[in-house]
FIMISE-221665 format. One record per residue (C-alpha): y, x, z; chain. Coordinates in steps of 0.25 Angstrom, whole numbers. Each point is the difference from the previous one (the first is absolute). Example, Ala and Ser with C-alpha at 12.3 -4.5 7.8 and 13.67 -1.06 7.14 Angstrom:
REM FIMISE-221665
    yy    xx    zz c
   -18    49    31 A
    14     6    -2 A
END
This chain:
REM FIMISE-221665
    yy    xx    zz c
   -43  -182  -236 A
    12    -8     5 A
     5    -5    14 A
    12    -8     1 A
     7    -6    15 A
    11    -7     1 A
     6     3   -14 A
    15    -4    -2 A
     9     1   -12 A
    14    -5    -2 A
     7     0   -12 A
    17    -1     2 A
     5    -9   -12 A
    17     0     4 A
     1    -6    12 A
   -12    -6     1 A
   -13     5     3 A
   -16    -3    -5 A
   -11     3     6 A
   -11     4    -8 A
   -10     3    10 A
     0    -5    13 A
   -10     8    11 A
   -12     0    -9 A
   -15     6     3 A
    -9     2   -10 A
   -12     8     1 A
    -9     5   -13 A
   -12     9     1 A
    -4    11   -12 A
    -7    -7   -12 A
     4   -13     5 A
     6    -9   -13 A
    11   -10     7 A
     9    -8    -6 A
    15    -4     4 A
     3   -14    -3 A
    13    -6     3 A
    10    -7    -8 A
    14     7    -8 A
     9     3    11 A
   -11     1    11 A
     2    15     4 A
   -15     6    -9 A
     7     8   -11 A
     8     7    11 A
   -12     3    10 A
    -7     5   -14 A
    12     8    -1 A
    -3     6    15 A
   -16     1    -3 A
     6     9   -10 A
     9     8     7 A
    12    -4   -10 A
     6    -7    11 A
     1     2    15 A
     1   -10    11 A
    11     0    10 A
    -9    -4    11 A
   -14     1     2 A
   -11    11    -3 A
    -9     2   -12 A
   -11     9     1 A
    -6     3   -13 A
   -13     9     3 A
     3     1    15 A
    12     6    -3 A
    14    -6     3 A
     9    -2   -13 A
    11     6     8 A
    -6    15     1 A
     0     2   -13 A
    10     7    -6 A
     5    -7   -13 A
    -6    12    -8 A
   -13    -3     6 A
     2   -15    -2 A
     1     3   -14 A
   -13     8    -1 A
    -6   -13     7 A
     5   -10   -11 A
    -3    10   -11 A
   -15     3     5 A
    -5    -8     8 A
     7   -14    -4 A
    -3    -8   -15 A
    12   -10    -4 A
    -4   -11    -8 A
    13   -10    -4 A
     0   -12    -7 A
    10     5   -11 A
    -9    11    -1 A
    12    10    -1 A
    -5     9   -12 A
     9     8    -7 A
     2    -4   -16 A
     2    12    -6 A
   -14     5     5 A
   -13    -1    -3 A
   -13    -7     9 A
    -5    15     3 A
    14     5     3 A
     3   -12     9 A
   -13     2     8 A
     5    15     0 A
    14    -3     8 A
    -7     3    16 A
    -7    12    -5 A
    13     5    -8 A
     8    -2    15 A
   -12     8     7 A
     2    12   -10 A
   -14    -2    -5 A
    -3    10   -13 A
    -2    -9   -13 A
   -14     4     0 A
    -4    -7    11 A
    11   -11    -2 A
    -8    -4   -13 A
   -13     1     6 A
     3   -11    11 A
     9   -10    -8 A
   -12     0   -10 A
   -10    -3    11 A
     8   -12     7 A
     6    -6   -13 A
   -16     1    -2 A
    -3    -7    10 A
    11   -12    -3 A
    -6    -2   -12 A
    11     6    -9 A
    -4    15    -4 A
     0    -3   -15 A
    14    -6     3 A
     7    11     7 A
    10     6   -12 A
     5   -14    -2 A
    13    -4     6 A
     3   -11    11 A
     6   -11   -11 A
   -13     3    -8 A
    -9    -5    12 A
    -2   -13     5 A
     5    -4    14 A
   -14     1     5 A
    -2    12    -5 A
    16     5     6 A
    -7    -4    12 A
   -11     8    -1 A
     8    13    -2 A
     8    -2    11 A
   -14     0     9 A
    -3    12    -7 A
    12     7     2 A
    -3    -5    16 A
   -12     6     0 A
     1    13    -7 A
     4     6    13 A
   -14    -5     7 A
     8    -7    11 A
    -6    -7    13 A
    11   -10    -1 A
     3   -11   -10 A
    13    -8     0 A
    -1   -11   -10 A
    13   -10    -1 A
    -2   -11    -7 A
   -10     6   -10 A
    -2   -12    -8 A
    14    -7     1 A
     1     3   -15 A
   -14    -2    -6 A
    -6   -13    -5 A
   -11    -6     8 A
   -11     6    -8 A
     6    13    -1 A
     3    -1    17 A
   -15    -2     1 A
    -3    14    -6 A
    11     8     8 A
    -7    -7    12 A
   -13     4    -3 A
     6    13    -1 A
     3     1    13 A
   -11    -6     6 A
    -9    12    -9 A
    11     9     8 A
    -3    -4    13 A
   -15     1    -2 A
     4    14    -3 A
     5     1    13 A
    15     0    -2 A
     9    -6    12 A
     8   -13    -7 A
    11    -6     4 A
     5   -12   -10 A
    14    -8     2 A
     0   -13    -7 A
     5   -13    -2 A
   -12    -6    -5 A
   -10    -7    11 A
   -10     0   -11 A
     2    17    -1 A
     2     1    13 A
   -15    -8     3 A
    -7    10    -7 A
     2    12    10 A
    -9    -1    12 A
    11     0     9 A
    14    -5    -1 A
    12     2     9 A
    11   -12    -1 A
    16     3     2 A
     8   -10     2 A
    16     1     2 A
    -3    15     3 A
   -10    -3    10 A
   -17     1     1 A
    -5   -14    -1 A
   -15     3    -1 A
    -8    12    -1 A
   -12    -4    -3 A
   -13     9     4 A
    -7     6   -11 A
   -11   -11     1 A
    11   -11    -2 A
     4    -6   -16 A
    14    -6    -3 A
    -3   -16     2 A
END
């Protein structure tokens, strides 16, 4: 599903050049559950943004489902982001004035889907994450764990083949974080490809495969059968 070769990304800050990614090579198969682990500033969030087509590399090749990203037009990339990839963020990124159901329906509104079908699909995914009874509540009326479940439902509603999760347990207590991780395991068993970005070894260890990144370089892309020690 994902193949990257020699990915390089630099940021220019005045006269200084910061190398975020320095020749990264990774490969992720369909239906894999992979964690990308590294400390703050290691380049893992930059890597996630490139995987998610939110940013582009300065050098290197990125193939998504066998097609080079550089061959996509801007409109085609927008379709990839809205239909093929589901994003889950640490900060939840829910709109405070909207209900849980309205937040979940946002990607479908952008797709131009009719209201009746939007309502049905949003109710299906809210039921899947155990929040159907709270669908009329706004984010301020939900706990942190419930807000993250809404965010996961929003990521799932377009039925993406790839889920990108950036520190999804970072703002949660350990018990709630464990519940969210259990949900990712369930999604993986259901056939989703999951890439989870984290700085926490305990969270990363729950994925069947881990990719360690440090100073913009991949250190040891482990095989699928290996666990983090």
